[in-house]
N, C-alpha and C positions, 0 to 999 in steps of 0.2 A: 222399685227396683223392675227388672223387665221379663216379659213374657207374654205367649199368645194367647189371644182374646176369645171369648165366646160369641163376639160378633165382631164383624169387620169393620174396623174404626182407621180413621185417617190420622196417621200420626205426624206429629211435627219433627220427631227425630228418630224414628225408628221402623224397624221390620213391618213386613205386612201381617195382617191378623193370624193370628196363632190358632184359631179354633177351627176345625173341620168344617170347610165351606158346605158341603152336602147337608150340614145340619144346623147352620147358624139360624135360619129361620125358626125351625122348632123350638130351638132352646134358647131364644133371644131372651126369653124372661129371666134367665140367671143374671142379666145385666143389671138388675134391679135388686139382686140379693142384699146389697150393701151398698148405701149411698152416702155413706159418713165422708167425713175428709181427715181422717185420720192417716199420718204417715205412715208407708209400707214398712215398717219393722227398721231395720237397718241402722248402720252408723257408718261413720267415714273410717275407710281403712287405713292402717298405717303405712307409712313408706315403706316400698318393696316388702309390703305383706303379701302381694300377689303379682310377683315380678314377670309371670306368666302371662298376664291380663293384657289383651290389646283392646283398643278401639277401632272398629272397622266404621271407616269415614265414605262417604259419598263426596266424590271430588266434582264439584261444580266450577271448577276453573277458578272462579273468582273468591270462593270460599270453600270450606270442608265443613261436612256435617256429621255428627256421630249417628248411625243407624242401629248397630248391634255390636255385641262384644264377641270375643275369640279367645283362645288360648294357643300359646306357641309351644307346639310339640316337637319341633325339630328344628334346626337352624334355618330352613327355610320353608317350614311348614307351619300355618296356623289351622286350627280346627273350630268350626263355626256351625249355625244351623243352617241347612240348606233354604229355609224360609228367608234367610237373610241375603242369599246370592241367587235366587231364583229369578230368572228375567235380567240379570245384570251382566254387563260386560266386565272383563277383569280390568281394563285401562279405566273404568270410572271408579275403582274401589281402592280406598286407601288403608294401610294397616299403620297405625300408630301405636308405639309401645315404649315401654321404660319409663312411665309417667302415671302418676295418680291423677292427673289433670286431664280432664275431656280435651279441653281449647290448646293445650301446649304440648308439642313435640317432648318426647323424653331427652334429656341431657345426654348428649352424646352418641344418641341414637336416632337418626332422622327418620321421619315418615318413608315408607315404601309403597309405592304403587303396586298393586297385584300383577303380577305376570301371568297367572292362570287360575281358573277356577276349575275344580273338580268336584262337581256335585254328584250326589249319590245318584245313580242312573234310575233306581226306584223310588225317588221320593215322591211322595203323594199329597199334594196340597189338600185334598178333601179329609184324609185320616190323620194327616202328620207324620205317617210311619216314614222311616228313613230319613229323618230331619239332620242331615248331617252334609257338611261340605268341607273340602280342603282348600286353603288359599295359597298359591305358591309365590314366595317371593323371589326377586330377582337377585338379590344377594342375601348370602348368609349372615345370620345375627350372631355375635361373639357374645356370650355370658357376660354379665358383669354386675355390679351391685343392684342395679335397678332393672336387668334383665336375665331371665331364666326360663329354659324348657320344663314343662310339668309331664311327669310321667303317666301313664294311662294307670287307673285302677285295675289290677287283675283279680283282685277278691271280690265275694260276691257279698254285697249289703243286703241283708234280707228284711230289715224292719228295726227301728230304733237306734241307729248308728247317727251320730252326730256328725252334721257337714255345714259347710259354709257356700254360700252362693255371693258372687261378686259381680257387680256391675254399675254403670252410668245410666241406668233406667229411671223412671219416674220414682219419686219418692210419695206420691200421692196419686193413686189411680183414678181420681176424680178431676185432676188438674193437669191438663196437656203442659203446662209451662213449668211443673215443679221437677225440671231437669238439674241434676247437680253437676256441680263443675268437678266436686271431687269424688273419686272411686268410693261406693259405699260397699259394706259387707252385711251379711245377715245370717243369722244361726238358725239352722231348719234341722229337722229328724227325718231320717230315711223312712217311709211308710212301705210295709209289703205289698207287692204287686197284686195280691188277693184283695187287700183292703182297699187299694188304689182302684182296682177294677169293680168292687162292690160300690164305689162311689160314683166312679166316672162311668161305668160299664154301659149304662142306657144312653150316654151321651156319645161316647167314643170308645171302642175297644183299648186297652192297655196293652199294647204288642210287647212281645220279649224284648224288643230293642228301646224300650223305655223303662225309666225308674222314676219314681215319685218321692216328694218331700214335701213337709208340712211343719208349720209352727203357729202357735196362738197369735202371735204378733208380727210375724215377717212374713213377707211375699214378694216372689220375683215379679217384675212388671215391663211395660214396654219400654225398649231400650237395652234391658237387660239380655234379650235373644241372643243365642249364640255363645253366650258366656260361660264361666266355669262354676260348676258345683264341684266343691272339693272335700274329700275325705279328711279324717283325723290324721291320716299320715300323710296329707299334702299331695295326694295324687288326684287326677281328673275322674270323677265319678260320674258326672253328668254334664249336658250341654243344655241351656235354657231353651226351652222347645214351646211348650204352651200351658194355659192354665186358664183360670176365672176372669170374666171380664172386670174391669176396674181393680184387678189385683186384691180382693179382700182376702186377708189372711184367717186361717183359723178353720176353715170347714173344708173348702175344696184344695185338693192337694195340687201343688205346680207339679207339671211332667216335665221330664227331661230325656233327652236322648241318652242312651247307655252307650259309652265309648268301648266297654269292654266286649259289647255285643259286636261291634264293628271294627275290632282291632286287626283282623285279618285284612279287611277291606283297607283300613287306613294305612298299615305297612306296606301294602301292596303298591299305594299310591303317592306316599309322601316322598318328600326330597329332603336329604339329609344336607 
């Protein structure tokens, strides 16, 4: 499943590398920590298990290609990662919703071309701070059995809480062709900021607008970027941002943007 890499990698399906650019050369050795071919955790999500999940697709006119995930948070607003939108024009991005199939539009829910990108003005690709963008849709989305908005988590998750990550990212970090057709879900646990900083701090600081999660056999991966980390009460806890190259589970935490930290910015810019 998907997340930002320690080293800049060319992706067949997804977002730019998610590891701080200024440190890639120094920390490139982490790319070899785990060269196994094991699947990165996860299983197929149930139908309508994540009705807020969208596939952000690049529109190449003759075809569309999944690049990132995102979450529907208002009738005309999707939240995703800034590294998914950085350098893109709104009319080149399409939002697909209401489906667990990466290559099929949702039933009764047509794809919508993004009308506006609102990228956080302080997004920093070197440190991956403020890795958040809003996508404004031209038409309001009506809730249905396969489409729903997700609320932002307002409680502080401090460590040990169960969460789920969703996405169409790679299921094998060593195989760029391991792109699932069906939406995947994986179980993680929140890691305290102090523990996450202790692990990642020499590489990149864990900003207060970030939240970390880890599991022995599950990891987010390329293509999951921008997608949701969901709490046990079904609220948006994180946005897939960055993590270890080749997505090995079990040691280095996945790092997510923390929507709670940005809720004032989100609510000042979203469109209902």
